[in-house]
A tleap script that builds the chain and sets N, CA, C and O, in Angstrom:
source leaprc.protein.ff14SB
mol = sequence {
  NMET GLU SER ASN ILE SER LYS TYR ASN LEU
  THR GLN GLU GLU ILE GLU MET TYR ARG LYS
  CYS LEU GLU LYS ALA LYS PRO TYR THR PRO
  GLU GLU LEU TYR GLU LEU GLU LEU ASP GLY
  ASP TYR ASP SER ASP ARG MET ASP ALA THR
  MET ALA ASN LYS ILE LEU ASN GLY VAL GLU
  CTYR
}
set mol.1.N position { -1.728 14.391 32.852 }
set mol.1.CA position { -0.691 15.212 32.257 }
set mol.1.C position { 0.670 14.721 32.728 }
set mol.1.O position { 0.845 14.319 33.879 }
set mol.2.N position { 1.587 14.762 31.849 }
set mol.2.CA position { 2.902 14.227 32.101 }
set mol.2.C position { 3.942 15.352 32.092 }
set mol.2.O position { 3.872 16.272 31.278 }
set mol.3.N position { 4.883 15.263 32.988 }
set mol.3.CA position { 5.938 16.266 33.083 }
set mol.3.C position { 6.750 16.317 31.794 }
set mol.3.O position { 6.917 15.308 31.109 }
set mol.4.N position { 7.247 17.500 31.476 }
set mol.4.CA position { 8.091 17.689 30.296 }
set mol.4.C position { 9.561 17.877 30.674 }
set mol.4.O position { 10.358 18.330 29.852 }
set mol.5.N position { 9.918 17.539 31.893 }
set mol.5.CA position { 11.281 17.783 32.379 }
set mol.5.C position { 12.311 17.091 31.487 }
set mol.5.O position { 13.297 17.714 31.093 }
set mol.6.N position { 12.100 15.831 31.168 }
set mol.6.CA position { 13.079 15.123 30.347 }
set mol.6.C position { 13.097 15.655 28.913 }
set mol.6.O position { 14.145 15.677 28.268 }
set mol.7.N position { 11.932 16.082 28.420 }
set mol.7.CA position { 11.851 16.630 27.062 }
set mol.7.C position { 12.723 17.876 26.926 }
set mol.7.O position { 13.369 18.082 25.898 }
set mol.8.N position { 12.736 18.706 27.973 }
set mol.8.CA position { 13.510 19.944 27.938 }
set mol.8.C position { 14.937 19.766 28.431 }
set mol.8.O position { 15.730 20.707 28.393 }
set mol.9.N position { 15.272 18.560 28.895 }
set mol.9.CA position { 16.634 18.266 29.337 }
set mol.9.C position { 17.103 19.253 30.410 }
set mol.9.O position { 18.180 19.837 30.292 }
set mol.10.N position { 16.293 19.438 31.453 }
set mol.10.CA position { 16.568 20.433 32.490 }
set mol.10.C position { 17.558 19.936 33.535 }
set mol.10.O position { 17.595 18.756 33.885 }
set mol.11.N position { 18.348 20.872 34.012 }
set mol.11.CA position { 19.234 20.570 35.137 }
set mol.11.C position { 18.431 20.694 36.432 }
set mol.11.O position { 17.325 21.236 36.435 }
set mol.12.N position { 18.989 20.195 37.517 }
set mol.12.CA position { 18.316 20.306 38.812 }
set mol.12.C position { 18.115 21.769 39.194 }
set mol.12.O position { 17.090 22.114 39.782 }
set mol.13.N position { 19.067 22.625 38.872 }
set mol.13.CA position { 18.942 24.065 39.161 }
set mol.13.C position { 17.768 24.681 38.409 }
set mol.13.O position { 17.019 25.483 38.967 }
set mol.14.N position { 17.612 24.309 37.154 }
set mol.14.CA position { 16.496 24.832 36.359 }
set mol.14.C position { 15.155 24.353 36.909 }
set mol.14.O position { 14.188 25.114 36.949 }
set mol.15.N position { 15.100 23.100 37.327 }
set mol.15.CA position { 13.880 22.562 37.911 }
set mol.15.C position { 13.512 23.342 39.166 }
set mol.15.O position { 12.349 23.696 39.361 }
set mol.16.N position { 14.492 23.609 40.011 }
set mol.16.CA position { 14.242 24.378 41.234 }
set mol.16.C position { 13.790 25.799 40.908 }
set mol.16.O position { 12.915 26.341 41.582 }
set mol.17.N position { 14.379 26.402 39.882 }
set mol.17.CA position { 13.986 27.746 39.477 }
set mol.17.C position { 12.509 27.765 39.050 }
set mol.17.O position { 11.762 28.668 39.424 }
set mol.18.N position { 12.102 26.771 38.272 }
set mol.18.CA position { 10.704 26.697 37.841 }
set mol.18.C position { 9.768 26.440 39.015 }
set mol.18.O position { 8.661 26.977 39.055 }
set mol.19.N position { 10.202 25.630 39.963 }
set mol.19.CA position { 9.372 25.390 41.152 }
set mol.19.C position { 9.167 26.675 41.943 }
set mol.19.O position { 8.081 26.928 42.465 }
set mol.20.N position { 10.214 27.478 42.026 }
set mol.20.CA position { 10.095 28.764 42.731 }
set mol.20.C position { 9.128 29.692 42.005 }
set mol.20.O position { 8.388 30.439 42.643 }
set mol.21.N position { 9.132 29.647 40.685 }
set mol.21.CA position { 8.172 30.455 39.915 }
set mol.21.C position { 6.745 30.073 40.279 }
set mol.21.O position { 5.882 30.939 40.423 }
set mol.22.N position { 6.500 28.771 40.428 }
set mol.22.CA position { 5.157 28.299 40.776 }
set mol.22.C position { 4.777 28.687 42.201 }
set mol.22.O position { 3.603 28.917 42.493 }
set mol.23.N position { 5.772 28.759 43.090 }
set mol.23.CA position { 5.501 29.167 44.466 }
set mol.23.C position { 5.222 30.666 44.551 }
set mol.23.O position { 4.438 31.114 45.388 }
set mol.24.N position { 5.861 31.423 43.690 }
set mol.24.CA position { 5.763 32.883 43.730 }
set mol.24.C position { 4.438 33.404 43.174 }
set mol.24.O position { 3.896 34.385 43.684 }
set mol.25.N position { 3.918 32.762 42.143 }
set mol.25.CA position { 2.722 33.275 41.484 }
set mol.25.C position { 1.857 32.132 40.968 }
set mol.25.O position { 2.328 31.015 40.758 }
set mol.26.N position { 0.596 32.438 40.772 }
set mol.26.CA position { -0.368 31.482 40.239 }
set mol.26.C position { -0.287 31.505 38.710 }
set mol.26.O position { -0.329 32.577 38.106 }
set mol.27.N position { -0.171 30.333 38.082 }
set mol.27.CA position { -0.143 30.315 36.613 }
set mol.27.C position { -1.479 30.761 36.023 }
set mol.27.O position { -2.529 30.616 36.649 }
set mol.28.N position { -1.421 31.301 34.823 }
set mol.28.CA position { -2.645 31.644 34.117 }
set mol.28.C position { -3.368 30.364 33.701 }
set mol.28.O position { -2.735 29.340 33.445 }
set mol.29.N position { -4.683 30.432 33.636 }
set mol.29.CA position { -5.462 29.341 33.062 }
set mol.29.C position { -5.423 29.504 31.547 }
set mol.29.O position { -5.092 30.583 31.057 }
set mol.30.N position { -5.753 28.460 30.798 }
set mol.30.CA position { -5.798 28.610 29.336 }
set mol.30.C position { -6.744 29.738 28.899 }
set mol.30.O position { -6.461 30.455 27.939 }
set mol.31.N position { -7.858 29.886 29.608 }
set mol.31.CA position { -8.808 30.946 29.254 }
set mol.31.C position { -8.204 32.328 29.495 }
set mol.31.O position { -8.353 33.233 28.674 }
set mol.32.N position { -7.523 32.477 30.628 }
set mol.32.CA position { -6.886 33.764 30.930 }
set mol.32.C position { -5.797 34.070 29.911 }
set mol.32.O position { -5.643 35.212 29.479 }
set mol.33.N position { -5.049 33.048 29.530 }
set mol.33.CA position { -3.974 33.241 28.556 }
set mol.33.C position { -4.533 33.679 27.205 }
set mol.33.O position { -3.942 34.522 26.531 }
set mol.34.N position { -5.659 33.114 26.814 }
set mol.34.CA position { -6.299 33.514 25.559 }
set mol.34.C position { -6.699 34.991 25.614 }
set mol.34.O position { -6.482 35.731 24.654 }
set mol.35.N position { -7.282 35.418 26.738 }
set mol.35.CA position { -7.672 36.821 26.890 }
set mol.35.C position { -6.450 37.739 26.825 }
set mol.35.O position { -6.520 38.840 26.278 }
set mol.36.N position { -5.341 37.278 27.383 }
set mol.36.CA position { -4.114 38.080 27.340 }
set mol.36.C position { -3.624 38.289 25.918 }
set mol.36.O position { -3.086 39.345 25.582 }
set mol.37.N position { -3.813 37.277 25.090 }
set mol.37.CA position { -3.413 37.419 23.691 }
set mol.37.C position { -4.178 38.546 23.018 }
set mol.37.O position { -3.693 39.170 22.074 }
set mol.38.N position { -5.378 38.796 23.518 }
set mol.38.CA position { -6.200 39.856 22.928 }
set mol.38.C position { -5.810 41.240 23.430 }
set mol.38.O position { -5.770 42.190 22.648 }
set mol.39.N position { -5.519 41.368 24.728 }
set mol.39.CA position { -5.228 42.704 25.262 }
set mol.39.C position { -3.760 42.938 25.621 }
set mol.39.O position { -3.342 44.089 25.752 }
set mol.40.N position { -2.969 41.874 25.782 }
set mol.40.CA position { -1.537 42.021 26.006 }
set mol.40.C position { -1.120 42.536 27.371 }
set mol.40.O position { 0.060 42.815 27.583 }
set mol.41.N position { -2.050 42.668 28.299 }
set mol.41.CA position { -1.736 43.183 29.634 }
set mol.41.C position { -1.505 42.013 30.585 }
set mol.41.O position { -2.442 41.521 31.213 }
set mol.42.N position { -0.242 41.567 30.689 }
set mol.42.CA position { 0.055 40.399 31.493 }
set mol.42.C position { 1.019 40.715 32.632 }
set mol.42.O position { 1.723 41.724 32.617 }
set mol.43.N position { 1.028 39.823 33.618 }
set mol.43.CA position { 1.916 39.919 34.774 }
set mol.43.C position { 3.101 38.983 34.524 }
set mol.43.O position { 2.903 37.792 34.279 }
set mol.44.N position { 4.317 39.502 34.582 }
set mol.44.CA position { 5.488 38.687 34.238 }
set mol.44.C position { 5.679 37.510 35.195 }
set mol.44.O position { 6.115 36.444 34.762 }
set mol.45.N position { 5.367 37.673 36.479 }
set mol.45.CA position { 5.499 36.557 37.425 }
set mol.45.C position { 4.526 35.436 37.087 }
set mol.45.O position { 4.867 34.255 37.167 }
set mol.46.N position { 3.321 35.817 36.713 }
set mol.46.CA position { 2.329 34.799 36.343 }
set mol.46.C position { 2.695 34.136 35.021 }
set mol.46.O position { 2.419 32.951 34.832 }
set mol.47.N position { 3.311 34.875 34.105 }
set mol.47.CA position { 3.762 34.268 32.841 }
set mol.47.C position { 4.875 33.262 33.115 }
set mol.47.O position { 4.900 32.183 32.522 }
set mol.48.N position { 5.800 33.616 34.017 }
set mol.48.CA position { 6.860 32.679 34.407 }
set mol.48.C position { 6.257 31.424 35.035 }
set mol.48.O position { 6.689 30.310 34.737 }
set mol.49.N position { 5.258 31.605 35.903 }
set mol.49.CA position { 4.599 30.471 36.547 }
set mol.49.C position { 3.863 29.617 35.516 }
set mol.49.O position { 3.806 28.394 35.646 }
set mol.50.N position { 3.301 30.257 34.495 }
set mol.50.CA position { 2.604 29.528 33.441 }
set mol.50.C position { 3.580 28.648 32.663 }
set mol.50.O position { 3.281 27.491 32.368 }
set mol.51.N position { 4.731 29.192 32.339 }
set mol.51.CA position { 5.751 28.405 31.639 }
set mol.51.C position { 6.239 27.260 32.525 }
set mol.51.O position { 6.432 26.141 32.049 }
set mol.52.N position { 6.436 27.538 33.799 }
set mol.52.CA position { 6.866 26.497 34.732 }
set mol.52.C position { 5.808 25.399 34.819 }
set mol.52.O position { 6.145 24.216 34.861 }
set mol.53.N position { 4.552 25.779 34.847 }
set mol.53.CA position { 3.460 24.816 34.907 }
set mol.53.C position { 3.450 23.928 33.667 }
set mol.53.O position { 3.195 22.727 33.751 }
set mol.54.N position { 3.726 24.526 32.537 }
set mol.54.CA position { 3.777 23.771 31.280 }
set mol.54.C position { 4.925 22.758 31.311 }
set mol.54.O position { 4.757 21.609 30.905 }
set mol.55.N position { 6.077 23.189 31.790 }
set mol.55.CA position { 7.257 22.329 31.776 }
set mol.55.C position { 7.209 21.271 32.878 }
set mol.55.O position { 7.430 20.088 32.619 }
set mol.56.N position { 6.922 21.700 34.103 }
set mol.56.CA position { 6.982 20.766 35.223 }
set mol.56.C position { 5.768 19.854 35.319 }
set mol.56.O position { 5.885 18.701 35.735 }
set mol.57.N position { 4.604 20.365 34.935 }
set mol.57.CA position { 3.378 19.587 35.123 }
set mol.57.C position { 2.731 19.128 33.828 }
set mol.57.O position { 1.714 18.434 33.851 }
set mol.58.N position { 3.313 19.512 32.698 }
set mol.58.CA position { 2.789 19.069 31.408 }
set mol.58.C position { 1.463 19.680 31.006 }
set mol.58.O position { 0.759 19.127 30.161 }
set mol.59.N position { 1.107 20.825 31.602 }
set mol.59.CA position { -0.153 21.490 31.275 }
set mol.59.C position { -0.054 22.084 29.874 }
set mol.59.O position { 0.902 22.787 29.549 }
set mol.60.N position { -1.053 21.790 29.056 }
set mol.60.CA position { -1.072 22.297 27.687 }
set mol.60.C position { -1.863 23.592 27.622 }
set mol.60.O position { -2.901 23.719 28.271 }
set mol.61.N position { -1.391 24.537 26.860 }
set mol.61.CA position { -2.060 25.819 26.682 }
set mol.61.C position { -2.378 26.051 25.242 }
set mol.61.O position { -2.947 27.086 24.894 }
savepdb mol mol.pdb
quit
């Protein structure tokens, strides 16, 4: 998996913000995210970490 940092044209501050999201909470797995689409009961910190994981680590969901 390849980072999407250049694709999103992120500043260093934004990169640090996303890294903090990953430190604060565990990202959802693709399976967990699918289940959330069905019931809608999600944790905002984990959603932030999921987005950070997608951007910084190139994880596809």
